[in-house]
Structure formats: structure tokens, C-alpha cells
C-alpha positions as CSV (number, residue, x, y, z in Angstrom):
1,Q,0.1,0.1,0.0
2,K,1.4,3.5,-1.1
3,I,1.0,6.3,1.3
4,H,0.9,9.7,0.0
5,L,1.9,12.4,1.7
6,K,0.0,15.9,1.6
7,S,2.0,18.7,1.9
8,I,1.0,22.1,3.7
9,C,3.9,24.8,3.1
10,L,3.1,28.0,5.8
11,Q,4.9,31.2,5.2
12,Y,6.4,32.4,8.5
13,Q,7.6,35.2,7.3
14,L,8.1,37.6,4.5
15,Y,11.7,38.1,5.5
16,L,12.1,34.0,6.0
17,L,10.6,33.5,2.5
18,L,13.1,36.2,1.2
19,N,15.9,34.4,2.7
20,S,14.3,30.7,1.5
21,H,13.7,29.7,5.0
22,F,10.3,28.4,5.5
23,F,8.4,25.6,7.0
24,C,6.6,22.7,6.1
25,L,3.9,20.8,7.7
26,L,3.8,17.0,6.1
27,K,0.9,14.8,6.9
28,N,0.5,11.5,5.8
29,G,-2.9,9.4,5.8
30,M,-2.4,8.2,9.4
31,G,-2.9,12.4,10.3
32,L,0.7,12.3,11.6
33,I,2.0,15.6,11.1
34,I,5.9,16.1,10.5
35,L,7.9,19.5,10.9
36,C,10.5,20.3,8.8
37,A,12.3,23.4,7.9
38,Y,14.0,24.3,4.7
39,V,17.3,26.7,5.3
40,P,19.7,27.3,2.8
41,K,23.2,26.1,3.1
42,T,25.4,28.9,3.9
43,E,28.6,29.3,1.7
44,A,31.9,27.6,3.6
45,G,34.2,30.8,4.6
46,H,31.4,32.9,4.2
47,C,31.8,36.2,5.6
48,K,30.2,39.7,6.1
49,W,33.2,41.5,4.7
50,A,33.5,39.7,1.5
51,E,32.5,42.6,-0.6
52,V,34.5,44.9,1.4
53,L,37.8,42.5,0.7
54,K,36.9,42.5,-3.1
55,D,36.8,46.6,-3.3
56,L,40.3,46.6,-1.1
57,E,41.3,44.2,-3.5
58,K,40.2,46.3,-6.2
59,I,41.8,50.0,-4.4
60,K,45.1,49.0,-3.3
61,T,47.4,49.6,-6.2
62,S,45.9,52.8,-7.1
63,K,48.4,55.4,-7.7
64,D,45.8,58.4,-7.4
65,I,45.6,57.7,-3.6
66,D,48.6,59.2,-1.6
67,V,47.7,59.9,1.9
68,S,48.8,59.0,5.7
69,L,46.2,57.3,7.7
70,Y,45.8,56.4,11.2
71,T,46.5,52.0,11.0
72,A,45.1,50.3,13.7
73,D,47.7,47.3,15.0
74,T,46.3,44.0,13.6
75,D,47.6,42.2,16.5
76,E,45.5,44.1,19.0
77,D,43.6,42.1,21.6
78,E,40.5,39.9,20.7
79,E,38.4,42.1,22.6
80,C,39.4,45.5,20.7
81,Q,38.7,44.2,17.5
82,E,35.5,46.0,16.9
83,L,37.2,49.1,17.2
84,V,40.2,48.2,15.3
85,M,37.4,47.3,12.4
86,R,35.7,50.7,13.2
87,C,39.1,52.8,12.6
88,F,39.6,51.2,9.3
89,F,35.8,52.1,8.3
90,L,36.4,55.7,9.4
91,E,39.6,56.1,8.1
92,T,38.2,55.6,4.6
93,E,36.3,58.7,4.7
94,V,39.6,60.0,4.4
95,I,40.3,58.4,1.7
96,I,37.3,59.2,-0.2
97,Q,37.6,63.2,0.1
98,E,41.5,62.2,-1.2
99,C,39.7,60.7,-4.0
100,R,37.2,63.3,-4.5
101,I,39.8,65.8,-4.8
102,K,41.9,64.1,-7.1
103,N,38.9,62.9,-9.2
104,C,40.1,59.1,-8.7
105,S,38.6,56.2,-11.0
106,E,38.5,53.9,-7.6
107,T,36.1,56.3,-5.6
108,Q,33.3,54.5,-6.0
109,D,34.9,51.4,-4.8
110,V,35.9,53.5,-2.0
111,V,32.6,54.4,-1.0
112,N,31.5,51.3,-1.4
113,I,34.0,50.2,1.5
114,W,32.7,52.8,3.8
115,K,29.0,51.9,3.0
116,N,29.6,48.0,3.6
117,G,31.4,48.9,6.5
118,N,29.3,51.2,8.2
119,A,26.3,48.3,7.4
120,G,28.3,45.4,9.0
121,L,29.0,47.4,12.4
122,E,25.4,48.5,12.0
123,N,23.9,46.5,14.7
124,S,27.2,45.9,17.0
125,K,26.9,48.2,20.2
126,L,30.1,48.8,22.3
127,N,30.5,47.9,25.4
128,S,31.9,51.0,27.5
129,T,34.2,49.2,29.5
130,T,36.0,47.3,26.6
131,A,36.3,50.3,24.9
132,A,37.8,52.1,27.5
133,K,40.8,49.6,27.3
134,C,41.2,50.1,24.1
135,K,43.5,52.9,21.7
136,E,41.4,55.6,20.0
137,C,41.7,55.4,16.1
138,E,44.0,58.8,16.3
139,E,46.5,56.5,19.0
140,Y,47.7,54.5,16.1
141,E,50.7,55.5,14.1
142,E,50.1,57.0,10.8
143,K,51.0,54.9,7.7
144,G,50.9,55.4,3.8
145,F,48.2,54.1,2.0
146,T,49.6,50.5,0.9
147,E,50.4,49.7,4.4
148,F,47.3,50.9,5.5
149,I,45.4,48.9,3.1
150,Q,47.4,45.1,3.7
151,S,46.8,45.8,7.4
152,F,42.9,46.4,6.9
153,V,42.7,43.1,4.5
154,K,44.6,41.4,7.4
155,V,42.3,42.7,9.9
156,I,39.2,41.5,8.2
157,Q,40.8,38.0,6.8
158,R,41.3,37.6,10.7
159,D,37.5,38.3,11.5
160,C,36.0,35.9,8.9
161,K,37.8,33.3,10.5
């Protein structure tokens, strides 16, 4: 005897649907209901800073950008990593200004780095006790654009692990 399953899919929320998440109730002929969730597999090694890394690769060899930037240490304590990240994204504003003055071809890439950085840090709230232990952005040494980008990439890659 063949058992036929009836599937009734429920839309949990529009948000979940848009993110390919939904729940199904499966009912067999005996009245047994099974709840299952369909969740998409995430890419292995997916990082919320992937787009930032792509844009950093695009601008790292720019000859138009010649600025000194506060460059956070890549070996800061783990508890200071969010402030380090914020410092790098804050300094991208300086690069944006430089690009606008010199009409750089990479201006949009730098703006994208800044926007994606702010979006990535938007939901995180700084703990005042932790922030007090960490350096302010202006306390770091000023370094050239190339060194800044290398350090920025290193910090992001470490955050993605």
C-alpha cells in the first residue's frame, strides 16, 4: 500500500521567505504531522566582509591615492577588534575625500567599502568598559596608503575566520 503525503507549506514571515527559509507540515494518511524546516546551506567560509575585501583588492594598487592614515595594529587584543575595524572604516572617509579632490577612478569602490563597513557594524553596540581599554583611532601610527590597505585586509581576513 502506497502512502501519499500531503504537503502544506506555511509562510512564516515574508522575511524568512525572501531568505529561502520556510516551514512545511507534512501529514500522512494516519494523521501524523511532521514539521520540517528548509534552510539554505551557507557558503563555506562566507564572511560578512567579503564585498569589502573585493573592493580593497580593487583599490590597493591605486596611484591616485596618496594619504597618511591612522593604521590600527593588526595584533590588538580580541576584545578591541570591533574598535580596530571601526577605525579602518572611519579612515576610509579620508580616502573618499582624497579621491573626490583628485577625481580618482576608484572613488566608488572606496564609497562601497565605507557603506558596507557601516552596514556591517550597524547592529553591534560597543561596551564602554571594553572601549575604555582599547586605543582611540587617533592613537595609532599614521602610515601610508599601501600599508594601511595591507593591515586592513589582514584584520578583515582574521575576522572572517
